C-alpha positions as CSV (number, residue, x, y, z in Angstrom):
1,M,-40.5,-23.5,-84.6
2,K,-39.3,-26.5,-82.7
3,K,-40.1,-26.2,-79.1
4,V,-37.0,-25.9,-77.0
5,G,-36.8,-28.7,-74.6
6,F,-36.6,-28.0,-71.0
7,F,-33.1,-29.2,-70.7
8,R,-32.0,-26.9,-73.4
9,S,-33.9,-23.9,-72.2
10,I,-32.2,-20.8,-70.9
11,H,-34.3,-21.2,-67.8
12,F,-32.7,-24.6,-67.2
13,K,-29.3,-23.2,-68.1
14,F,-29.8,-20.3,-65.7
15,V,-31.0,-22.7,-63.1
16,M,-28.1,-25.0,-63.7
17,V,-25.6,-22.2,-63.9
18,Y,-27.1,-20.7,-60.8
19,V,-27.2,-24.0,-59.0
20,L,-23.6,-24.6,-60.0
21,L,-22.5,-21.2,-59.0
22,I,-24.4,-21.4,-55.8
23,M,-23.0,-24.8,-55.1
24,L,-19.5,-23.6,-56.0
25,A,-20.0,-20.5,-53.9
26,M,-21.4,-22.5,-51.0
27,Q,-18.4,-24.8,-51.2
28,I,-16.0,-22.0,-51.3
29,I,-17.8,-20.2,-48.5
30,G,-18.0,-23.4,-46.5
31,I,-14.3,-24.1,-46.8
32,Y,-13.4,-20.6,-45.9
33,F,-15.9,-20.3,-43.2
34,V,-14.9,-23.6,-41.6
35,K,-11.3,-22.8,-41.8
36,E,-11.7,-19.3,-40.3
37,L,-14.1,-20.6,-37.7
38,E,-11.7,-23.4,-36.8
39,T,-8.9,-20.9,-36.5
40,S,-11.2,-18.5,-34.5
41,L,-12.3,-21.3,-32.2
42,K,-8.7,-22.4,-31.6
43,E,-7.6,-18.8,-31.0
44,N,-10.6,-18.2,-28.7
45,F,-9.9,-21.4,-26.9
46,N,-6.2,-20.5,-26.4
47,A,-7.1,-16.9,-25.5
48,S,-9.7,-18.1,-22.9
49,L,-7.3,-20.7,-21.5
50,T,-4.4,-18.1,-21.4
51,K,-6.6,-15.7,-19.4
52,R,-7.5,-18.4,-16.9
53,V,-4.0,-19.6,-16.6
54,S,-2.7,-16.1,-16.1
55,L,-5.0,-15.8,-13.1
56,L,-3.7,-19.2,-11.9
57,V,-0.1,-18.1,-12.4
58,Y,-0.8,-14.9,-10.4
59,N,-2.2,-17.0,-7.5
60,I,0.8,-19.3,-7.6
61,E,3.2,-16.3,-7.7
62,Q,1.5,-15.1,-4.5
63,E,1.8,-18.4,-2.8
64,M,5.5,-18.9,-3.8
65,S,6.3,-15.4,-2.5
66,R,4.7,-16.0,0.8
67,D,6.7,-16.7,4.0
68,P,6.3,-20.4,4.9
69,K,5.8,-19.2,8.5
70,E,2.5,-17.7,7.5
71,Y,0.9,-21.1,6.9
72,E,-1.0,-22.8,9.7
73,D,-2.0,-26.4,10.5
74,G,1.3,-27.8,9.1
75,R,0.5,-26.8,5.5
76,T,3.3,-26.0,3.1
77,P,3.4,-23.8,-0.1
78,A,3.3,-27.0,-2.1
79,D,0.0,-28.0,-0.4
80,E,-1.5,-24.6,-1.1
81,I,-0.4,-24.7,-4.8
82,T,-1.8,-28.2,-5.2
83,T,-5.2,-27.0,-3.8
84,I,-5.1,-24.1,-6.2
85,I,-4.4,-26.1,-9.3
86,R,-6.9,-28.8,-8.4
87,D,-9.6,-26.1,-8.0
88,F,-8.5,-24.8,-11.4
89,E,-8.9,-28.1,-13.2
90,T,-12.0,-28.5,-15.4
91,D,-13.3,-31.1,-17.9
92,E,-11.1,-29.7,-20.8
93,I,-8.0,-29.3,-18.6
94,L,-6.5,-32.7,-18.2
95,E,-3.4,-31.9,-16.1
96,V,-1.6,-28.9,-14.5
97,R,1.9,-29.1,-13.2
98,V,3.9,-26.5,-11.3
99,I,7.7,-26.6,-11.7
100,D,10.2,-24.6,-9.6
101,K,13.3,-22.9,-11.0
102,N,15.4,-26.1,-10.2
103,K,13.2,-28.0,-12.7
104,N,11.5,-30.0,-9.9
105,V,7.8,-30.7,-10.1
106,I,6.4,-29.3,-6.8
107,A,2.7,-29.9,-7.5
108,T,0.4,-31.6,-10.0
109,S,-3.4,-31.9,-10.4
110,S,-3.0,-35.5,-11.7
111,T,-3.9,-38.4,-9.5
112,N,-0.5,-39.8,-10.2
113,Q,1.6,-37.9,-7.6
114,D,4.8,-39.9,-8.2
115,I,6.2,-37.2,-10.4
116,V,6.1,-34.7,-7.6
117,G,9.7,-33.9,-6.4
118,K,11.2,-35.3,-9.7
119,K,12.9,-33.2,-12.3
120,T,11.0,-32.5,-15.5
121,T,12.4,-33.3,-18.9
122,E,9.8,-31.4,-20.9
123,A,11.7,-29.2,-23.5
124,M,9.0,-26.6,-23.4
125,V,9.3,-26.2,-19.7
126,L,13.1,-26.0,-19.8
127,R,12.9,-23.2,-22.5
128,T,10.4,-21.3,-20.3
129,L,12.6,-21.7,-17.2
130,V,15.7,-20.4,-18.8
131,G,13.8,-17.5,-20.4
132,I,14.1,-18.5,-24.0
133,E,10.4,-18.4,-24.4
134,D,8.0,-16.5,-22.1
135,S,5.1,-18.8,-22.8
136,N,4.7,-21.6,-25.3
137,S,2.0,-23.9,-26.7
138,S,1.8,-26.9,-29.1
139,F,-0.9,-29.1,-30.5
140,H,-0.6,-32.9,-30.8
141,F,-2.6,-36.1,-30.6
142,D,-2.3,-37.9,-27.3
143,Q,-2.0,-41.6,-27.9
144,E,-3.0,-42.5,-24.3
145,T,-6.2,-40.5,-24.1
146,R,-6.9,-40.6,-27.9
147,Q,-7.6,-36.9,-27.7
148,R,-6.3,-33.9,-29.5
149,V,-4.7,-31.7,-26.9
150,V,-2.8,-28.4,-26.5
151,V,0.2,-28.3,-24.3
152,M,1.0,-24.8,-22.8
153,T,3.8,-23.5,-20.5
154,F,3.8,-20.2,-18.6
155,P,6.6,-18.6,-16.6
156,I,6.1,-17.7,-12.9
157,K,7.8,-14.4,-12.2
158,E,9.2,-13.3,-8.9
159,N,6.8,-10.4,-8.8
160,N,4.7,-8.2,-11.2
161,F,7.6,-5.9,-12.1
162,S,10.4,-8.4,-12.2
163,D,11.7,-10.4,-15.2
164,K,13.2,-13.1,-13.0
165,T,11.6,-16.5,-13.6
166,V,11.2,-18.6,-10.5
167,G,9.1,-21.4,-12.0
168,A,6.8,-22.5,-14.7
169,V,3.2,-23.8,-15.1
170,Y,2.8,-26.8,-17.5
171,M,-0.7,-27.5,-18.6
172,V,-2.4,-30.1,-20.9
173,A,-5.9,-29.3,-22.2
174,S,-8.2,-31.3,-24.4
175,M,-9.4,-29.6,-27.6
176,E,-12.1,-32.3,-28.3
177,E,-14.8,-29.8,-27.4
178,V,-13.5,-27.4,-30.1
179,F,-13.4,-30.2,-32.8
180,A,-16.8,-31.4,-31.6
181,Q,-18.2,-28.0,-32.3
182,M,-16.5,-28.0,-35.6
183,R,-18.1,-31.3,-36.5
184,I,-21.5,-30.0,-35.5
185,I,-21.0,-26.8,-37.5
186,N,-19.8,-28.8,-40.5
187,K,-22.8,-31.0,-40.3
188,I,-25.2,-28.0,-40.0
189,F,-23.4,-26.4,-42.9
190,A,-23.7,-29.5,-45.1
191,T,-27.3,-29.9,-44.4
192,G,-28.1,-26.3,-45.1
193,T,-26.2,-26.6,-48.4
194,G,-28.3,-29.6,-49.5
195,L,-31.5,-27.9,-48.7
196,S,-30.5,-24.7,-50.4
197,L,-29.6,-26.6,-53.6
198,C,-33.1,-28.2,-53.7
199,I,-35.0,-24.9,-53.6
200,T,-32.4,-22.8,-55.6
201,A,-34.2,-23.3,-59.0
202,A,-37.6,-22.1,-57.7
203,L,-36.5,-19.4,-55.3
204,G,-33.2,-18.2,-56.9
205,I,-33.9,-14.5,-56.7
206,F,-35.5,-14.8,-53.2
207,L,-32.7,-16.9,-52.0
208,A,-30.2,-14.4,-53.4
209,R,-31.8,-11.7,-51.5
210,T,-31.9,-13.8,-48.3
211,I,-28.2,-14.2,-48.7
212,T,-27.2,-10.7,-49.5
213,R,-29.6,-9.0,-47.0
214,P,-28.1,-10.5,-43.8
215,M,-24.6,-10.1,-45.2
216,T,-25.3,-6.4,-45.7
217,D,-26.7,-6.3,-42.2
218,M,-23.6,-7.9,-40.8
219,R,-21.5,-5.4,-42.7
220,K,-23.4,-2.6,-41.0
221,Q,-23.0,-4.3,-37.7
222,A,-19.3,-4.6,-38.2
223,I,-19.1,-0.8,-38.8
224,E,-21.2,-0.2,-35.7
225,L,-18.9,-2.5,-33.7
226,A,-15.9,-0.5,-34.9
227,N,-17.6,2.7,-33.7
228,G,-18.3,1.1,-30.3
229,N,-22.0,0.5,-30.6
230,Y,-22.8,-2.9,-29.1
231,S,-26.6,-2.4,-28.8
232,R,-27.4,-3.1,-32.5
233,K,-28.1,-6.7,-33.4
234,V,-28.0,-8.6,-36.8
235,K,-31.5,-9.8,-37.8
236,V,-31.6,-13.6,-38.1
237,Y,-33.8,-14.4,-41.2
238,G,-33.6,-18.2,-40.9
239,E,-31.9,-21.2,-39.4
240,D,-29.6,-21.9,-42.3
241,E,-25.9,-21.2,-42.4
242,I,-26.4,-17.5,-43.0
243,G,-28.7,-17.5,-40.0
244,Q,-26.2,-19.4,-38.0
245,L,-23.6,-16.9,-39.1
246,A,-25.8,-14.0,-38.1
247,A,-26.5,-15.7,-34.7
248,T,-22.8,-16.2,-34.2
249,F,-22.2,-12.6,-35.1
250,N,-24.7,-11.5,-32.5
251,Y,-23.0,-13.9,-30.0
252,L,-19.7,-12.3,-30.9
253,T,-21.2,-8.9,-30.3
254,E,-22.4,-9.9,-26.9
255,K,-19.0,-11.3,-26.0
256,L,-17.2,-8.2,-27.2
257,E,-19.6,-6.1,-25.2
258,E,-18.9,-8.2,-22.1
259,A,-15.2,-8.1,-22.7
260,Q,-15.3,-4.3,-23.2
261,A,-17.4,-4.0,-20.0
262,M,-14.9,-6.2,-18.1
263,T,-12.0,-4.2,-19.4
264,E,-13.7,-1.0,-18.5
265,G,-14.6,-2.4,-15.1
266,E,-11.0,-3.4,-14.4
267,R,-9.8,0.0,-15.6
268,K,-12.1,1.7,-13.2
269,K,-11.1,-0.6,-10.4
270,L,-7.4,0.1,-11.0
271,A,-8.2,3.8,-11.2
272,S,-10.2,3.6,-8.0
273,V,-7.3,1.7,-6.2
274,I,-4.8,4.3,-7.4
275,A,-7.0,7.2,-6.5
276,H,-7.6,5.9,-2.9
277,M,-4.0,4.9,-2.2
278,T,-2.4,6.8,0.7
279,D,0.9,6.9,-1.3
280,G,1.3,9.1,-4.3
281,V,1.4,7.5,-7.8
282,I,2.6,9.1,-11.0
283,A,2.7,7.3,-14.4
284,T,4.4,8.7,-17.6
285,D,4.5,7.8,-21.2
286,R,7.7,6.8,-23.0
287,N,8.7,10.5,-23.3
288,G,8.4,11.2,-19.6
289,Q,5.1,13.2,-19.9
290,V,2.8,12.7,-17.0
291,I,-0.3,10.7,-18.0
292,L,-1.7,9.7,-14.6
293,I,-1.4,11.1,-11.1
294,N,-3.6,10.4,-8.0
295,N,-4.8,12.9,-5.4
296,P,-2.2,12.0,-2.7
297,A,0.6,12.8,-5.2
298,L,-1.1,16.1,-6.0
299,E,-1.3,17.0,-2.3
300,M,2.3,15.9,-1.7
301,L,3.7,18.0,-4.6
302,N,1.2,20.9,-3.9
303,V,0.1,21.1,-7.5
304,S,-3.3,21.2,-9.2
305,R,-4.5,18.7,-11.8
306,G,-5.2,21.5,-14.3
307,T,-1.5,22.5,-14.5
308,L,-0.3,19.0,-15.4
309,K,-0.9,19.2,-19.2
310,N,2.2,18.2,-21.1
311,V,4.3,18.3,-18.0
312,N,7.5,16.2,-17.7
313,I,8.0,14.2,-14.5
314,T,11.3,15.9,-13.9
315,D,9.6,19.3,-13.9
316,L,6.8,18.0,-11.7
317,L,9.3,16.7,-9.1
318,R,11.4,19.9,-9.5
319,I,14.6,17.8,-10.2
320,E,15.2,18.9,-13.8
321,D,18.5,20.5,-12.9
322,N,20.0,17.3,-11.6
323,Y,18.1,14.5,-13.5
324,S,16.7,13.8,-16.9
325,F,14.0,11.3,-17.8
326,E,16.6,8.9,-19.2
327,S,18.6,9.0,-16.0
328,L,15.5,8.3,-13.9
329,I,14.9,5.1,-16.0
330,D,18.4,3.9,-14.9
331,E,18.0,5.2,-11.3
332,Q,18.3,2.3,-8.9
333,E,18.0,4.2,-5.6
334,S,15.1,6.2,-4.3
335,L,15.2,10.0,-4.3
336,I,14.6,12.1,-1.2
337,L,12.8,15.3,-1.9
338,D,12.5,18.1,0.6
339,S,9.2,19.9,0.0
340,S,9.1,21.7,3.3
341,T,7.6,25.1,3.7
342,K,7.6,27.7,6.4
343,E,4.3,26.4,7.7
344,R,5.2,22.7,7.9
345,P,8.1,20.3,7.2
346,F,7.4,17.8,4.4
347,I,9.9,15.2,3.1
348,V,9.0,12.7,0.3
349,R,10.8,9.6,-0.9
350,V,10.3,8.7,-4.6
351,S,10.8,5.2,-5.9
352,F,10.8,4.5,-9.6
353,S,9.8,1.5,-11.7
354,V,10.1,1.2,-15.4
355,I,7.2,0.1,-17.6
356,Q,8.8,-2.2,-20.1
357,K,7.4,-4.5,-22.8
358,E,8.6,-8.0,-23.4
359,S,10.7,-6.8,-26.3
360,G,12.6,-4.6,-23.9
361,R,11.1,-1.3,-25.2
362,V,10.5,1.2,-22.4
363,D,6.9,2.4,-22.4
364,G,7.1,4.7,-19.4
365,L,7.8,5.1,-15.8
366,I,5.9,4.6,-12.5
367,A,6.9,6.8,-9.6
368,V,5.6,6.1,-6.1
369,L,5.8,8.9,-3.5
370,Y,6.0,8.1,0.2
371,D,5.6,10.7,3.0
372,I,8.5,10.1,5.3
373,T,8.3,13.4,7.2
374,E,7.4,11.7,10.5
375,Q,10.2,9.2,10.0
376,E,12.8,11.9,9.4
377,K,11.4,13.8,12.4
378,I,11.8,10.8,14.6
379,E,15.3,10.2,13.3
380,Q,16.2,13.8,13.9
381,E,14.8,13.6,17.4
382,R,16.8,10.4,18.0
383,R,20.0,12.1,16.9
384,E,19.3,15.1,19.1
385,F,18.5,12.9,22.1
386,V,21.7,11.0,21.7
387,A,23.7,14.2,21.4
388,N,22.0,15.7,24.4
389,V,22.5,12.7,26.6
390,S,26.2,12.5,25.5
391,H,26.6,16.2,26.3
392,E,24.9,16.0,29.7
393,L,27.0,13.1,30.8
394,R,30.2,14.5,29.4
395,T,30.0,17.8,31.3
396,P,30.0,16.3,34.9
397,L,32.4,13.5,33.8
398,T,34.9,16.2,32.5
399,T,34.5,18.1,35.8
400,M,35.1,15.0,37.9
401,R,38.1,14.0,35.8
402,S,39.7,17.3,36.3
403,Y,39.2,17.4,40.1
404,L,40.2,13.7,40.5
405,E,43.4,14.3,38.5
406,A,44.2,17.3,40.8
407,L,43.6,15.1,43.8
408,A,45.8,12.4,42.3
409,D,48.5,14.9,41.7
410,G,48.7,15.8,45.4
411,A,45.8,18.0,46.2
412,W,44.4,15.4,48.5
413,M,47.0,16.4,51.1
414,D,45.7,20.0,51.2
415,K,43.2,20.0,54.0
416,E,41.4,23.1,52.6
417,I,41.3,22.2,48.9
418,A,40.7,18.4,49.1
419,P,37.2,18.6,50.8
420,Q,36.1,21.2,48.3
421,F,37.3,18.9,45.4
422,L,35.6,15.9,46.9
423,N,32.4,17.9,47.4
424,V,32.4,18.9,43.8
425,T,33.0,15.4,42.7
426,Q,30.1,14.1,44.9
427,T,27.8,16.8,43.5
428,E,28.6,15.9,39.9
429,T,28.1,12.2,40.8
430,E,24.7,12.9,42.2
431,R,23.8,15.0,39.2
432,M,24.7,12.0,36.9
433,I,22.6,9.7,39.1
434,R,19.7,12.0,38.8
435,L,20.1,12.2,35.1
436,V,20.3,8.4,34.7
437,N,17.3,7.9,37.0
438,D,15.3,10.4,34.9
439,L,16.3,8.7,31.7
440,L,15.3,5.3,33.1
441,Q,11.9,6.8,34.2
442,L,11.3,8.2,30.7
443,S,12.3,4.8,29.2
444,K,9.6,3.1,31.4
445,L,7.0,5.7,30.4
446,D,7.8,5.0,26.7
447,R,7.1,1.3,27.0
448,T,3.7,0.2,25.6
449,D,3.1,-2.2,28.5
450,Y,3.7,0.5,31.2
451,R,1.0,0.4,33.8
452,L,-0.2,3.0,36.4
453,N,-1.2,2.1,39.9
454,K,-4.4,4.1,40.0
455,D,-6.7,4.8,42.9
456,W,-9.6,7.1,43.6
457,I,-8.5,10.0,45.8
458,N,-9.8,13.4,46.9
459,F,-7.6,15.6,44.7
460,T,-8.4,18.7,46.8
461,D,-6.7,17.2,49.9
462,F,-4.0,15.6,47.8
463,F,-3.1,19.0,46.2
464,N,-3.2,20.9,49.5
465,K,-0.8,18.4,51.1
466,I,1.7,18.8,48.4
467,I,1.5,22.6,48.6
468,D,1.8,22.3,52.4
469,R,5.0,20.3,52.0
470,F,6.6,22.9,49.8
471,E,5.4,25.8,52.0
472,M,7.1,24.2,55.0
473,T,10.4,23.6,53.2
474,K,10.6,26.8,51.1
475,S,13.1,29.5,52.2
476,G,10.4,32.1,52.7
477,H,11.2,34.5,49.8
478,V,8.0,33.3,47.9
479,S,4.4,33.4,49.1
480,F,1.7,30.9,48.2
481,I,-1.8,31.7,47.0
482,R,-4.4,29.0,46.8
483,N,-7.5,29.1,44.6
484,I,-8.6,25.6,45.5
485,P,-12.3,24.6,46.0
486,N,-13.2,23.3,49.5
487,D,-15.4,20.5,48.0
488,A,-14.0,17.0,47.6
489,L,-13.0,16.3,44.0
490,Y,-12.4,12.6,43.4
491,V,-10.2,11.5,40.5
492,D,-8.6,8.1,39.5
493,I,-4.9,8.7,39.4
494,D,-1.5,7.2,40.3
495,T,-0.6,9.4,43.3
496,D,3.1,8.8,43.0
497,K,3.2,9.9,39.4
498,I,1.0,13.0,39.8
499,T,3.0,13.9,43.0
500,Q,6.1,13.8,40.8
501,V,4.4,16.0,38.1
502,L,3.4,18.6,40.7
503,D,6.9,18.4,42.3
504,N,8.5,19.2,39.0
505,I,6.1,22.0,38.1
506,I,6.2,23.6,41.6
507,S,10.0,23.2,41.9
508,N,10.5,25.1,38.6
509,A,8.1,27.8,39.8
510,L,10.1,28.3,43.0
511,K,13.4,28.2,41.2
512,Y,12.6,31.0,38.9
513,S,10.4,33.2,41.2
514,P,12.0,36.5,42.3
515,E,12.4,37.6,46.0
516,G,9.0,38.5,47.3
517,G,7.2,36.8,44.4
518,K,4.0,34.8,44.5
519,V,3.1,31.3,43.3
520,T,-0.6,30.8,42.7
521,F,-2.2,27.4,42.7
522,T,-5.6,27.0,41.0
523,I,-8.1,24.2,40.3
524,D,-10.7,24.8,37.5
525,I,-13.6,22.3,37.3
526,L,-14.4,21.7,33.7
527,P,-17.3,19.4,32.4
528,S,-15.1,16.3,32.0
529,E,-11.8,17.2,33.5
530,L,-10.0,19.1,36.2
531,Q,-7.6,21.8,35.1
532,I,-4.7,22.5,37.5
533,R,-2.7,25.8,37.1
534,V,0.6,26.8,38.8
535,K,1.5,30.4,38.1
536,D,4.7,32.2,39.1
537,E,6.0,35.7,38.7
538,G,9.4,34.9,37.4
539,V,11.3,36.0,34.4
540,G,9.0,34.3,32.0
541,I,9.8,32.3,28.8
542,P,10.4,33.7,25.3
543,Q,7.4,33.1,23.0
544,E,9.4,30.9,20.6
545,S,10.4,28.6,23.5
546,V,7.1,28.1,25.3
547,N,6.1,25.1,23.2
548,K,9.6,23.5,23.6
549,I,10.0,23.5,27.4
550,F,8.4,20.0,27.6
551,D,10.9,18.6,25.2
552,R,13.7,16.4,26.6
553,F,16.8,18.3,27.6
554,Y,15.4,21.6,26.4
555,R,16.5,24.6,28.5
556,V,15.6,28.2,28.0
557,D,18.6,29.4,30.0
558,K,21.1,26.6,29.9
559,A,23.7,28.2,32.2
560,R,21.2,29.0,34.9
561,T,19.5,25.6,34.8
562,R,22.8,23.7,35.2
563,K,23.8,26.0,38.0
564,L,20.5,25.2,39.8
565,G,21.1,21.5,39.3
566,G,18.4,20.7,36.7
567,T,18.7,17.8,34.2
568,G,16.3,19.2,31.6
569,L,14.0,16.2,31.9
570,G,11.6,17.3,34.7
571,L,8.9,18.8,32.5
572,A,9.4,16.0,29.9
573,I,8.7,13.4,32.6
574,A,5.7,15.4,33.8
575,K,4.3,15.5,30.2
576,E,4.6,11.8,29.7
577,M,3.0,11.1,33.1
578,V,0.0,13.4,32.4
579,F,-0.4,11.9,28.9
580,A,-0.4,8.4,30.6
581,H,-3.4,9.6,32.7
582,G,-5.3,10.7,29.6
583,G,-4.7,14.4,30.3
584,D,-2.9,17.3,28.6
585,I,-0.2,19.7,29.7
586,W,0.9,23.1,28.3
587,A,2.3,26.5,29.4
588,L,1.5,30.2,28.8
589,S,4.2,32.8,29.4
590,K,5.4,36.3,28.6
591,E,8.9,37.5,29.3
592,G,9.1,39.5,32.5
593,Q,5.5,38.6,33.5
594,G,5.9,35.0,34.8
595,T,4.8,31.6,33.6
596,T,1.6,29.6,34.1
597,V,1.8,25.8,33.7
598,Y,-1.5,24.0,33.0
599,F,-2.3,20.3,33.1
600,T,-5.6,18.4,33.1
601,L,-6.9,15.1,34.5
602,P,-10.0,13.2,33.6
603,Y,-12.9,14.0,36.0
604,D,-16.3,12.3,36.1
605,P,-18.8,13.9,38.6
606,E,-21.0,10.7,38.5
607,Q,-18.1,8.6,39.6
608,E,-17.3,11.1,42.3
609,D,-20.9,10.7,43.7
610,E,-20.3,7.0,44.1
611,W,-17.0,7.5,46.0
612,E,-18.6,10.1,48.3
């Protein structure tokens, strides 16, 4: 039998077929790999650039929304934006421009600053400004720099939740680094192909296994990645193309793990911010079901987190009778919800913001809850104060008008009636003067820059002198009892103001004391303050009114107080003066058993030793 020549042998044919198949396969794999890798590199480049530019756009949005008065050293928003984009510029970013809504270039990172202040003619920028395209990019070859570049534009919104475009960012970035990587990868791929063809004939089976084994490993790795396992790595068997692919796969795994960790970190940060906000936050899905709520919102609405499964926001806010989820999406005004209970008043303002995709599809709703209980309380007090002042002034004015009209009609000629009418008019005038003076004094006490003229005095002597003055001037129907220490007690006070406090308290005690009653004056020495008590044996105060007697214009017995000439501001002034000294004031009373008014003043025994 004729010996089969080597070139006709099946071995040769197998090797040739194998080599051809390997060569064809390598070429197909190479073309596909290079194409996909180029696409991937470009997409990764664009994605990375887009993330960085998004941060830049955010910073520029913040600067454009700032008040120009906030800048110092003569700087302007354009100066700050120029600094930002120059800090942003890197080797691959050739130029960044910022254009306002009037198509004027307000800042550029280029050394050529002549374009600043001029209108741009870039079509991409104009489309972005008018809202035709939210963001845009294009590739071309720059004849001046001889580089392949990508040109991108991004809109600058008025704020995070607004669709209004107030400007655009125009950026030119070089892609030479991407194509340089492609040239290196192509060179490595070609070299590996040549080496593999040289050893294919001798190591065909082994080579086949070295090809299929890492590919199988990468398939397993892809499954693990899909399941969220980033700890597994593809084993790199060599430095050829398959090895490079395996190394790249491992690199991709690391980047995906970093991206996942970054996303999770940002999610946790956002969750932490929402959780620690003092305002309540509620987020819903597109059907209005609550998917997120922070602790302040739970407290404001007095609900527990365990009861919020599949709860609609209208049910949670208890507005299902008046509003639907669709109507809340269209709601422009904030809602005021009264969640007051018997124990405490509680009023909440709810503002809504729609979560909307670029396509216009509504994905949910954000509700922000603000506690406005104190604001409403202040507003109510303001209305009551204005009404009280108006009433207090109108009463004497009405009386004076009636008597003056009578005098004008001829009563002035009656020698008996005219003096009485004039006396009433004078009394009402003095009453209005007292009221206005008390209001002016309260206004001064309300000022933040109000100052006391303090001095160290012996409060024992000071208190006794005030009591002596009242004891000398009283009519005699009330007796005074003093429980005052003989020792000197030095305090740092404004004597005029504390004199007025004691005058108001003692005057009230005398007014409402019955014939033969007693008024008891007591000083209690506490560790860090003096407690002064003035107790009478009058008619007392109803329990529901005890805590209100220090409010402005509040009277327990309005008719009797007006008859005695009170303005309803004496105890309110006393309260403000005691608070200005760092003390406290309150009252205890029972109907028919008299009233005790307490107030405290800061007291330091060590300071007292120095003054002694």
